[in-house]
N, C-alpha and C positions, 0 to 999 in steps of 0.2 A: 748828894743833896745839896752841897754848895753848888755845884754846876747847874742842877736843875732851877734854883734859886736865882742864879745870875742869867739864866735864859730867859725866865719870866720877867725880869728887870729889864732886860734889853728889849724883850717884844714890847713891854708897856710903853718904853722911853722911845721907842722908835718905830711904833705902829704904822704901816704905810696909810695913806689918805687915797685910796684909789689906785688906779694905774697910770703911772706917770709914763706914758708913751715916748716921752722926748729924752727921758733918761738914757745913757748909756752905762751906767753902771747897776748891778743888782743890790737888793737890799741886803743880801748876804752872798759871798762868794764861797760858802763852805757849804752848798746845798740847804742851807738853813740850819745846820745841826749847832751853830752858835746861838740859834733863836729857840731850838726846841728839836723836835723829829723831824728829819728831812721827809718830804711827801713821798718818795718812791718807797719808803718802808711801810706806808698804808698798804700797798699792792703786794710786797714781798711778805710781810707779815701775814695779809689775808691768804696767800697762795699756800704758806706753809701750814697755817693752822687749818685750811681746808683740806689739807691731805696728810693730817696728822697720824692717821690710820695706816699709813705707809712707813712711818719712822719706828722701826722696829727691828729686833734682831741686832745684829752688828752694825753698829753706826758711826759712820765718817762724817766730818764736816770741816769745812774749808776754815781756817783761822783761829775758830773757837768753837765752843760745842754750845752755844746759848739756845740754838734752835733745838738741837737734839734732846737737851735736857727740858726746855720748855713744852715741847709738844709731843715727845717720844713716850712710847708705851711699850711695855715687855722688851724694853731694851737690855742685850745681854751686854754690850760693850759701847763705851763712848770712847772713839778717836778723833783727834785733831790733824788735818794735814797742814803742812805750812812748807812754804818754798825756802825759807832761810833756817840754816842750822842754829840750835842754839835758843830759839822761840820759846819763851815760856809758854806751858800749856800744851806743846805741839808733841804728838805721840808718834807722828809719822813726817818725816821729812822727805819730801819728792817734788819733782816738777811735773805737772800734768801733762806736758807737751812732751815730756821724755819717757817712755813706757818703762825703760830699763831701770827707773828709779823708784818705779810703783810695784807693789805686790799685785798678784793677780788673782782674782775671785776671792776677794777676802770679805767684802761687805755685803750686806744686804740692803742698804740704804746709803745712800751718797747725798748729803746737802750741800750744794754748790751754788750759794748766792753770790751774784755781782762779781764774777770772778773770771769767766772765759773771756769777756771782752777785753780784758787788760792782758791778754795773752796773745802775742803776736800769731803764732801757729795755732791758732782757734781749732783748726780742725784735728790737729795732734792733740790738743787738749781734750776734745770730745772724745777721742778715742783712748785717752788715758783714763777718763771718767768710766768708760765701758770696761775696761780692762780691771779696774779696782772692784767692779761689782761680781756677785757670785751669780750663777743662772738663777732667773727671776727675781733678781735683786732690782732697786729701784733708784733711778737719779731724780732728784728733785733740784731743779736748776733755774736760775733767774737771770736774765741780760738785760742790760742797758737798752732803751729804745731812745726816747727823746731825752737828752740830759746833758749837762754842761761837761766840759773836762774835768776829770778827778784829779786836781794838781798833787795830791798825795800819791796818787799812783803813778803819774807822769814822771815825777821826780824821782823814783825809784826805780819801777820795771817796766815803765810805760803804760798808756792808755790808748788802745788800738782802734777800737771797733764800736759800732752801734748798729743794733739787729732791728729786724722787722719780723712779724710773724711767719712770712714766708722763708726768708733766708734762714730762720731757725728751724723751720719744718725741713726743710731741704736738706741743710747741714746735719742736724741730729739724725734724720731719715737715712742718710747715707752709711751712718755708722751703726746705728741701731735696728735699722729696718723700718719703713715708713709706716707699718702698722702697729709698731711697738712705741710711737711716738705721739703725744698729745701736746699740743702747743695754745697756750691761751694768751691774755695779755689784759692790762690794766691801765687806764688813762683817758683823759678827753683835753679839750682846748683849755679849759678853765685848770684842770691840774697842771698842764703843760707850762702855761704861762708863769703859774705862781711857783712851779718847781724850779725853772729857769731864773726867776727873779730871786730866789733864795728865801721864800716864804716859808715858815714852819708849819707843819700839818696842825698844830694847836690852834693856828690862827684862822683855819678854813673850815669849810662846811663839808662835812664827810658824807653828807648825802650826795653832795653835787660830785665829790670825788668819785663816788662809786659808779657814776654812770659811765658807759663805756664807749668810746667812739673809736673806731679802727683806724681812723686816720691820726690819732694822736696817742700812740701807744708809748707809755713812760718805761713801763716793765714788761718784758717778755717773759713767761714762764713755762718751762717745759717739763713734762713728766715723761722719762724714757725707761722702759723695762728691757733688760737684757734677757735675750732667748736662752 
């Protein structure tokens, strides 16, 4: 509650007046998280919500189980995957890019948001995601398209890649099979400019954000089903 109040105060005190194309500095260099909700969450949350019918059975999520509990139904178990041992709330410690650290065929749904692009061996990570799934299990995955560097990730394990719909389709298709993969995106020029400037979702027109322009993908979304 305190954090939200501080975000509102900061937005009111530092509200941008138009776009300053001469400034070399963003309004926020934390994706707008210090001002409210980062713009990319508009697309990530929308993707997960639109596919909530797939979040069932034995569900695994990266880092936390927020989406699993918010959107899941008929869930038998909630599990959380993390890379670092001793992480609070984690029920499975493993490296997506190292199959030997992962159980095989255990989960019916794996929610993997904004993770694979911060793994250097991203193809191994996609294979790791497939390994975790039971037959007919579903991966709900999002990747960064147009975005600043995540300093949090860069200073810990790295921030390596930005994807397009084509690179996502080919990469996941090589692992799951082309017919088993569906790729979509969210974003447009308005969204991309404001996201890079660090403007928060609360400061923007959501109707404009919902317009899709294939030349400006902020978030790439993937649904992949294991045979």
